Steps between C-alpha positions, in 0.01 A plus 500: 500500500167628633445865590803611703466559870648826629686488828639771729634515853440771758818581693461642850788505746601147594158357417132550568494313831589746778747252653671421167806708594584250775547209259863381447496591129321835540805736477348783712842667514478555123157661487637850449765407246476508122646151473212343691242631253716425198526137617122467543410647162776301328352183648154600379643561153669159513149359534384691188236689697318785328577759767558574865313755707684684777297596806521851641315734734535841662486365855667225697361151461243411764305203627195730490339580167433870559743622767853448636587243763776486759649164404876464485512130408400544134662662198457877498635735236539486121703628211320706235346257251553714188867555585551129572349416161731751331801342672396148401410586141852513347585163656202317348398455138148371460282513811254783558552735795185636666558716810214610723409870496272662760281738300341664803803705606722517192477719193416340165754722320784364713390139462446531125862595443630249759324208328592634155862507618468144629365399159811648336738344752337158455460532120122469515427283805340750738159508659344635816254380760282787611391497864291727723548583868233577758736500797516808721865444591603504133304819431678659797835464320386757245261732681308589186175319568303353787387140497230385743586208725378201303505164674456174310140465622419855382534415133131408468366813667376794288798709615743218426355438154527871421868513601584189299309619193681834511842337531440275201351781291821692572706194401315475168574866425860440606541218248335711230746785559796260498385342175447838333845615609655186346329599175591867522810436286440345161728208416702700248515828695877468538688591184858518636639625171843649564533634145189718523527569872148367564471275804124497537185573304308721741176448307508135609492581870146548629332669792268250666293770675341258744249657737310290749384508860832366627764618253569786263802416284623702204777282354683402292730253677872567511572136407451370143232240438604168661623212280174310559298811423294421810665298779265242652260630767367258762293514820387268779122486542288344774154645444276696263666843517852365433356272229378818329853645517636186333230501235549868423875548532714186523670249272510241782274454799596280794211337686485281810238225457496212746331253266417459133147635538629821657757530223232471233278761669788746550619464141144564380477816711826632358388421144176689565696799632727481196201507265341788691824695454484443124799266499330171418713449189829569677712221653487497880669225700352377829748322727410302810713562810611212721734481799702180460688266734649228281688178578539163330307347792169675585548412867833684499333811357227486764753449779709792378202734498394381847850557636505852353161573656646397834790741457261782408272427794182470294370315190592686184204617292487690172262675262606236245452125527791327674612188317704241690613193308717372217585675172302232316193563714537873437518435124169311528342795680629759253363310203164456672479872583598596148168356381330782692645752257835580662786554257775476758599492865709712733657279764604640838779282645438433868878485555687647205824315575321166464176546309632713214727216390214256540311714246787540255660155526205274578171664401621642169640167370172334599300758303737460205450124512125560477549726198365821653815704566778638284841333452668825400422869503319580177505882515735779605245723677253445780212594272629241253513227765141579593379513140423872520562705186696824518224763506475793261571845638173680569645839403679403179352624173503294183 
């Protein structure tokens, strides 16, 4: 078998197409039930996927990138991604669980213990996807900061670049605090010796004493070091500033190239940012994101997407490339893109009720037949599945 291909799916509502909820197999009535999410993640685990990511935000979904809309014909509302992952964890055994966390308006202390708890509940299968928010309506939920109105076209202006740079600098500090809090308990800090009455060795709990422009956190955590030591940190990146966040802080970066040349250039930029951060020797996965509409007949996939566009009232577009075709054609594309330096892919099912099973029951067997995907789970933790060693604790003494 050649170098293994890593594969994840991004779960969002009933699918990434805004009209997906209107498909016969979409189950919109189940969106706010635990069973719906258990079924999706169980199906992903059936396909031996490395992990699932769970989308989240602090505002209602919108057809606009930077502000709310007034539409009532599309899915609106979510369950909390971290809590969904915690509910799913005891009912799965192998697959990684990576909820989205919005760093801009949440506290790193709270998230550090939430993800550490998820790592315990899942026996070492937790991760997080860190996300920033530049939306005024989301900032208004908290009232602790003002965010200038930033339209999509404003991103290239000096003011827009400054806002984006500040948000991602904050996110990098956020991840650093979370990681230090995970290390603030040494692995053997818990003694739990009934005979001597000693539950904990207080000398093995450490103040992190983080002081930066965005956070001042004393520590230690109230949750012991997670089973993985450090759960997996990931981030989606579209341009230079987010690439720097990935290079500096993440274990996995998701990118959105639309051809192999773009993939190669984006991977190179992330590797340069990784080296600049002094992490050149550390493993860092780069996954390509793709929205997928899959059918055995490519014409059927195209027709399905066209019909969904008609229901939505406009052609669906995405930051990621939209692939419409057969699982075999998708396998060809993934193997071609891998030559650009990608170690895996995160697939976004256009319609979860249909396209998730196309991934697990059609694409995966095709990749197995080509000798590039696992036939069984080979590790018990998410870090193990990704080939990432359990890191040493930065505060532990010899």
